[in-house]
C-alpha positions as CSV (number, residue, x, y, z in Angstrom):
1,M,107.0,51.7,18.6
2,S,104.3,51.1,21.1
3,N,100.8,50.6,20.0
4,E,99.2,52.9,22.6
5,P,96.7,54.6,19.9
6,N,95.4,57.3,22.7
7,I,98.6,58.8,23.5
8,P,99.5,62.0,21.2
9,N,102.3,62.9,19.5
10,P,103.0,65.9,20.8
11,W,106.2,66.3,18.1
12,S,103.8,67.0,14.9
13,R,101.3,69.3,13.8
14,E,98.6,67.2,14.4
15,A,98.8,66.9,18.3
16,K,100.3,69.8,19.8
17,S,100.4,68.7,23.4
18,V,101.6,65.9,25.2
19,W,99.6,65.9,28.6
20,D,96.9,62.4,29.0
21,A,96.2,60.7,26.3
22,E,92.7,62.3,25.9
23,A,93.0,66.4,26.5
24,P,89.6,67.3,28.0
25,A,87.6,70.0,26.1
26,Q,87.8,72.4,29.2
27,A,90.3,73.5,31.4
28,T,91.5,71.3,34.2
29,P,92.4,72.7,37.7
30,G,95.7,73.6,37.8
31,A,96.3,73.8,34.4
32,A,97.0,76.9,32.2
33,S,93.8,77.5,30.0
34,T,93.2,79.9,27.1
35,Q,90.4,82.0,26.1
36,Y,90.2,84.4,23.3
37,P,89.5,87.7,24.3
38,T,86.4,89.6,22.3
39,A,86.3,93.3,22.0
40,P,83.0,95.1,21.9
41,A,83.0,96.5,18.1
42,Q,83.4,100.3,19.5
43,A,85.4,101.9,22.6
44,T,83.6,104.0,25.2
45,P,84.9,107.6,24.8
46,G,86.7,108.3,28.3
47,A,85.9,105.2,29.3
48,A,88.9,103.7,32.2
49,S,88.8,100.4,31.1
50,T,90.0,97.6,28.2
51,Q,87.6,98.6,25.6
52,Y,88.7,98.8,21.8
53,P,88.7,101.7,20.5
54,S,87.1,101.5,16.5
55,A,88.4,100.9,13.4
56,G,88.1,104.9,12.9
57,T,89.9,105.9,16.0
58,Q,92.8,108.5,15.1
59,Y,95.8,107.5,16.2
60,P,97.9,109.9,18.9
61,S,100.9,111.8,17.2
62,A,104.3,110.4,18.3
63,G,104.7,112.5,21.0
64,T,107.5,114.7,22.4
65,Q,111.1,113.9,21.4
66,Y,112.8,112.8,23.9
67,P,116.0,114.9,24.6
68,T,119.5,112.5,25.7
69,P,120.6,113.1,28.8
70,P,123.9,113.8,30.0
71,G,125.6,110.4,30.3
72,S,123.5,108.2,27.8
73,H,124.0,108.4,24.1
74,L,122.7,106.6,21.0
75,T,125.4,104.7,18.7
76,T,123.8,104.5,15.1
77,T,125.5,101.7,12.9
78,P,124.9,100.5,9.0
79,R,121.7,97.4,9.2
80,P,122.7,95.5,6.9
81,T,119.6,94.0,4.4
82,R,118.4,90.5,6.0
83,A,118.9,87.3,3.3
84,G,115.7,86.7,4.2
85,G,109.5,77.1,35.3
86,G,105.9,75.4,36.4
87,K,102.0,76.1,34.9
88,I,100.3,79.0,35.7
89,A,97.7,78.3,38.7
90,G,93.8,77.4,37.6
91,L,92.8,80.9,38.7
92,L,94.1,82.8,35.5
93,L,93.7,82.4,32.0
94,V,96.0,83.4,29.2
95,A,94.6,85.6,26.6
96,L,96.0,86.7,23.6
97,L,96.8,90.4,23.1
98,A,95.8,91.9,19.8
99,G,92.5,94.4,20.0
100,A,89.1,94.2,17.8
101,A,88.1,97.2,15.9
102,G,85.1,97.7,14.2
103,G,82.6,100.0,12.5
104,G,83.7,102.8,10.2
105,A,86.8,103.1,7.8
106,A,90.1,103.1,8.7
107,G,90.6,106.7,8.1
108,Y,94.4,106.2,7.7
109,T,95.7,108.4,4.5
110,V,99.5,107.5,3.1
111,S,101.9,110.0,2.1
112,Q,104.1,110.2,-0.1
113,L,107.1,108.8,0.1
114,G,110.8,109.8,-1.3
115,S,113.6,107.9,-1.8
116,P,114.4,105.4,0.7
117,A,117.5,106.7,2.6
118,P,120.3,104.1,4.0
119,V,118.7,102.3,6.8
120,T,120.4,102.6,10.6
121,Q,120.1,100.0,13.3
122,T,120.4,102.4,16.5
123,E,121.9,101.3,19.7
124,V,121.6,102.9,23.5
125,V,124.7,103.1,25.1
126,Q,123.9,103.8,29.3
127,A,126.1,105.1,31.6
128,D,125.3,103.1,34.0
129,P,123.4,100.2,33.1
130,S,122.4,99.9,37.0
131,N,120.6,102.8,36.7
132,P,119.2,103.3,32.9
133,D,118.1,105.4,31.2
134,W,114.5,104.9,30.1
135,T,114.0,108.1,28.6
136,T,116.9,107.2,25.6
137,V,116.0,103.9,25.1
138,A,112.2,105.2,24.7
139,D,113.4,107.6,22.0
140,S,115.5,105.2,19.9
141,A,113.6,102.2,20.8
142,T,110.1,103.2,19.2
143,R,111.7,104.3,16.3
144,A,111.6,100.9,15.2
145,V,107.6,99.7,16.8
146,V,104.6,100.1,14.6
147,A,100.8,99.9,15.2
148,I,99.5,97.6,13.0
149,Q,95.6,97.7,12.3
150,V,93.6,95.5,9.9
151,V,90.5,96.4,8.5
152,G,87.8,94.1,6.7
153,S,85.4,95.1,3.8
154,D,82.8,95.5,6.5
155,G,84.9,98.0,8.3
156,T,85.5,94.8,11.3
157,G,89.0,94.0,12.1
158,G,91.9,93.9,15.1
159,Q,95.0,95.9,15.9
160,G,98.1,95.3,17.5
161,S,102.3,96.3,17.2
162,G,104.9,95.0,15.2
163,V,109.1,95.8,15.3
164,V,110.8,96.5,12.2
165,I,113.3,94.1,12.0
166,D,115.2,94.5,8.4
167,A,115.9,97.4,5.8
168,A,113.4,95.8,3.3
169,G,110.7,97.0,6.0
170,H,110.1,93.7,7.4
171,I,107.7,93.8,10.4
172,V,107.5,90.9,13.3
173,T,104.3,90.5,14.6
174,N,101.7,88.0,16.7
175,N,100.0,86.0,13.9
176,H,96.8,86.1,15.7
177,V,97.1,90.1,14.5
178,V,96.9,89.7,11.1
179,A,95.2,86.6,11.5
180,S,91.3,87.5,10.4
181,S,92.9,89.8,7.6
182,S,91.9,88.6,3.6
183,A,92.5,89.5,0.0
184,R,89.7,92.0,0.8
185,S,91.5,93.2,4.0
186,S,93.7,96.4,4.8
187,I,96.4,96.2,6.4
188,S,98.1,99.7,7.4
189,V,100.8,100.7,9.9
190,V,101.7,103.4,11.8
191,L,104.9,104.6,11.8
192,G,106.3,108.7,13.1
193,N,102.9,109.3,12.8
194,V,102.4,108.7,9.2
195,A,100.2,105.6,8.3
196,Y,102.3,103.1,5.6
197,P,100.1,100.3,3.6
198,A,101.4,96.7,4.2
199,T,101.4,93.2,2.9
200,I,101.5,90.1,4.4
201,V,104.9,87.9,3.9
202,G,103.8,84.7,5.7
203,T,102.1,84.0,9.2
204,D,103.2,80.9,11.7
205,P,100.1,80.0,13.8
206,T,102.4,76.9,15.3
207,T,104.7,79.8,17.2
208,D,102.1,82.5,16.5
209,L,104.5,85.3,14.6
210,A,103.8,87.0,11.2
211,V,106.3,88.6,8.9
212,I,104.4,91.6,7.0
213,K,105.9,94.3,5.0
214,L,105.7,97.8,4.1
215,N,104.9,98.6,0.6
216,E,106.8,101.1,0.6
217,L,109.7,102.4,2.7
218,P,109.8,105.4,4.1
219,P,112.7,107.8,3.9
220,D,113.7,107.7,7.9
221,L,113.0,103.7,8.3
222,E,115.1,102.6,11.6
223,V,115.3,98.6,12.7
224,M,115.4,97.3,16.1
225,G,118.7,94.6,16.9
226,F,118.3,91.4,18.2
227,A,119.5,91.0,22.4
228,D,121.8,87.7,23.0
229,L,119.5,86.0,24.8
230,S,122.0,84.0,27.0
231,S,122.9,87.2,28.8
232,V,119.5,88.1,29.8
233,Q,118.4,87.0,33.5
234,V,115.7,86.9,35.7
235,G,115.3,90.6,37.1
236,D,117.0,92.1,34.1
237,P,115.3,95.8,34.0
238,V,113.2,95.8,30.3
239,M,110.9,97.8,28.9
240,A,107.6,97.1,27.2
241,I,106.9,99.4,23.8
242,G,103.1,98.7,21.6
243,N,99.9,99.8,20.7
244,P,97.7,99.0,24.1
245,L,94.3,99.9,23.1
246,G,95.2,101.8,20.2
247,L,97.3,104.2,22.5
248,N,100.5,104.0,19.5
249,D,104.0,104.6,20.7
250,T,102.8,103.7,24.6
251,V,106.1,102.6,27.3
252,T,105.8,101.0,30.2
253,T,109.2,99.1,32.5
254,G,109.3,96.5,34.6
255,I,111.6,93.1,35.0
256,V,112.1,90.4,33.4
257,S,110.1,87.8,35.9
258,A,110.8,84.4,34.8
259,L,112.3,82.9,31.8
260,N,111.2,79.7,30.0
261,R,107.9,79.9,31.5
262,P,105.6,77.5,29.8
263,V,102.3,79.2,28.3
264,T,99.8,77.7,26.2
265,T,97.1,79.7,24.3
266,R,95.1,78.3,20.7
267,A,96.1,78.5,17.5
268,I,94.6,80.9,15.4
269,S,94.3,80.2,11.5
270,D,93.8,82.3,8.3
271,T,89.9,82.9,9.4
272,T,89.1,80.7,13.0
273,S,90.3,78.8,15.7
274,T,91.8,75.3,14.9
275,Q,91.1,72.4,16.3
276,Q,91.1,71.6,20.3
277,G,94.5,69.6,19.8
278,D,96.4,72.7,18.1
279,L,97.9,74.4,20.8
280,V,100.5,77.2,20.6
281,V,103.3,76.1,23.5
282,T,105.9,78.7,24.1
283,A,109.1,79.0,26.4
284,A,108.0,82.5,27.3
285,I,109.6,85.4,28.6
286,Q,107.6,86.7,31.8
287,T,107.3,90.3,33.0
288,N,105.8,92.6,34.7
289,A,106.4,95.2,32.8
290,A,102.6,96.5,31.8
291,I,101.2,95.0,29.1
292,N,97.4,95.2,27.7
293,P,95.4,94.7,24.7
294,G,97.2,96.0,21.7
295,N,100.2,95.4,22.5
296,S,100.4,92.2,21.1
297,G,103.5,91.8,18.6
298,G,105.1,94.6,20.0
299,A,108.3,94.9,21.3
300,L,110.1,93.8,25.2
301,V,113.9,95.3,25.2
302,N,116.9,95.6,27.4
303,T,118.6,98.6,28.2
304,S,120.0,99.2,25.3
305,G,116.9,99.1,23.0
306,Q,117.1,95.8,21.5
307,L,114.5,93.2,21.0
308,V,114.3,90.7,24.0
309,G,110.8,89.5,23.3
310,I,108.0,90.2,20.9
311,T,104.7,90.5,23.8
312,S,102.4,88.5,22.8
313,S,99.9,87.3,25.8
314,I,99.2,88.0,29.5
315,A,97.3,86.1,32.1
316,S,94.5,87.5,33.2
317,L,91.8,86.2,36.5
318,S,89.4,84.0,35.6
319,S,86.2,86.6,36.8
320,S,86.6,88.3,33.6
321,S,86.2,84.9,31.5
322,D,83.5,87.3,29.8
323,S,85.5,90.2,28.8
324,Q,89.1,90.6,28.3
325,S,90.8,92.1,31.5
326,G,93.9,94.2,31.5
327,N,97.2,94.1,32.8
328,I,97.7,92.2,36.6
329,G,101.5,92.3,36.1
330,L,101.6,88.8,34.5
331,G,102.5,89.1,30.6
332,F,104.8,87.0,28.9
333,A,106.9,87.8,25.5
334,I,108.5,84.8,22.9
335,G,111.8,85.3,23.3
336,A,114.3,86.9,20.8
337,D,115.9,83.6,19.5
338,Q,112.8,82.0,18.3
339,V,111.4,85.1,16.8
340,Q,114.6,85.6,14.8
341,Y,114.5,82.2,13.7
342,V,110.5,82.1,12.6
343,A,111.2,85.5,10.9
344,E,114.1,84.6,8.6
345,Q,112.0,81.5,7.4
346,L,108.9,83.1,6.7
347,I,111.0,85.8,4.8
348,S,113.1,83.6,3.1
349,Q,110.2,80.3,2.2
350,G,106.9,82.2,3.5
351,Y,106.9,79.1,6.0
352,A,108.9,78.0,9.5
353,D,110.0,74.4,10.1
354,H,109.6,73.2,13.6
355,P,111.3,71.2,15.8
356,Q,110.6,67.8,16.8
357,V,112.2,64.9,18.4
358,G,110.0,62.1,18.0
359,L,108.4,61.0,21.7
360,S,105.5,61.3,23.5
361,A,105.1,62.1,27.4
362,T,103.0,62.5,30.5
363,D,103.2,63.9,33.8
364,V,104.7,62.0,36.6
365,S,102.0,62.0,39.7
366,G,102.8,61.9,43.3
367,S,105.6,63.2,45.4
368,G,109.3,63.1,44.5
369,Q,111.5,64.0,40.9
370,L,109.2,66.4,38.8
371,G,109.8,66.0,34.7
372,A,107.8,64.3,31.4
373,R,107.7,60.3,31.6
374,V,108.2,59.2,28.2
375,V,105.1,57.1,27.0
376,R,105.8,56.1,23.6
377,I,108.6,56.9,20.8
378,T,108.2,57.1,16.8
379,Q,110.0,54.4,15.3
380,G,113.2,55.8,13.3
381,S,112.9,59.2,15.6
382,P,115.6,61.5,16.9
383,A,114.5,60.5,20.1
384,E,114.9,56.7,19.4
385,Q,118.0,57.3,17.6
386,S,119.8,58.8,20.4
387,G,118.8,55.9,22.8
388,V,115.7,56.9,24.6
389,Q,113.4,55.0,26.1
390,V,110.5,54.3,27.5
391,G,109.5,55.4,30.7
392,D,112.6,57.5,31.1
393,L,112.0,60.4,33.2
394,I,112.8,63.6,31.4
395,T,114.0,66.4,34.1
396,A,115.8,68.9,32.1
397,V,117.1,70.2,28.3
398,D,119.8,71.9,27.7
399,G,120.3,71.6,31.6
400,V,116.7,73.9,31.9
401,P,114.5,71.9,34.1
402,V,111.7,70.4,33.2
403,P,108.6,70.0,35.5
404,S,106.3,69.3,33.2
405,T,105.2,67.7,29.8
406,E,104.2,71.3,29.1
407,S,107.5,72.7,29.6
408,L,109.1,70.0,27.0
409,V,107.0,70.9,24.7
410,A,107.5,74.7,24.9
411,L,111.6,73.8,25.0
412,V,112.0,71.8,22.7
413,R,110.0,73.6,20.1
414,A,112.2,76.8,21.5
415,G,115.1,74.8,19.2
416,R,115.8,74.6,16.0
417,V,115.9,72.2,13.3
418,G,119.1,70.6,12.9
419,E,120.3,71.9,16.0
420,P,121.3,69.1,18.7
421,I,119.8,69.7,22.2
422,E,120.5,68.2,25.4
423,L,117.9,65.6,27.2
424,T,119.0,65.1,30.9
425,L,116.8,61.9,31.9
426,I,116.6,59.4,34.7
427,R,116.6,55.9,34.4
428,G,116.3,53.0,37.1
429,G,117.5,55.7,39.4
430,Q,120.4,57.0,37.7
431,T,120.9,60.7,36.3
432,Q,122.1,60.6,32.3
433,T,122.6,63.2,29.5
434,V,121.7,62.1,25.6
435,T,122.0,64.5,22.9
436,V,118.8,64.6,20.5
437,T,118.9,66.3,17.1
438,P,115.4,68.0,16.1
439,V,114.3,67.7,12.7
440,A,111.5,69.2,11.2
441,A,107.6,68.6,12.1
442,P,105.3,67.2,9.3
443,R,103.3,70.8,7.6
């Protein structure tokens, strides 16, 4: 165990990064920086800008129902209840997508609810996967995507999106969508042009995920299934569904632009941003499907209408530092595997455990092999037990390249406590692999 006091341990919640020994207060050139967008309290009617609607803005109806074209169809199966890359250029800012709302009351009216019918999970079967029928996907998947509005006692709050994931009415969203809520706040979700009250089940600032639950179930609740991320490839077509700028049931299409893209944003607590060292580092799915403020917590789905990821952040030009810009073709989503893992824990125990391996690392400088250079190992940690040594250059996690310490953090956090990962490292000029089994980080 080293005695270097100035090098943070990235695998604990007390220090969320493994950059150089002292992280600067401001972003450095070439590193992704994080800003939390501040939305104006009122939207300008008719303005084609990224302004937010007020809390009293009425949501549009779910819209025209799409017919099922010949050759593509929906199959409905019973859904059981749950037990319940490189860095972004310096000219880009990674911003969270939840919209702020202010002024006026929420204006929601909750309709009477009947006895819940059996909940189903709808899947789209494409006649020609190479030429997806997005009309059918939109008709299917939007039924499980909700608009979320949080309104405080003073009439201010925020808005975002969410995805229904089980028959009990649990909805997964981003933590920063609901982080501003309090005992005096109200949470409403719009599903099928009806607003329903909901309560928070659990939040996890470390991954920027949260779960809320419908207080009562609608009679026609439908849920979204999780995609198999091992089959997702760069170039695959995807659709983003959410509530951008208060326009619920909005869909956009694009492709998977990159996988395991390390993206860093600032962690949000119940009221304000946490300390400088508290960062959310995600091995994100990058997409060029248009996502904008208000898409936070919404769905990124494949051509079968299954959840590929939860849309959570966008990159914007640094010239927009004083205001939140819209889509520039660089959006990011938290992968479905991590979403499912965290959501199940929040539902079952109200909090989530996160994997740590017990080492600190730093970026390599100069030319040559990229990776994360190990500078400290915690005594008794999984890293020490597996034989990792100070000076090792980690170049991959489970075969996924590690070009930087940010990438190493993201890939380790994308794993699960107790599930082994394989580190590829260079020691003394020789490449070797070691198996490390992460343990839960201190809470």
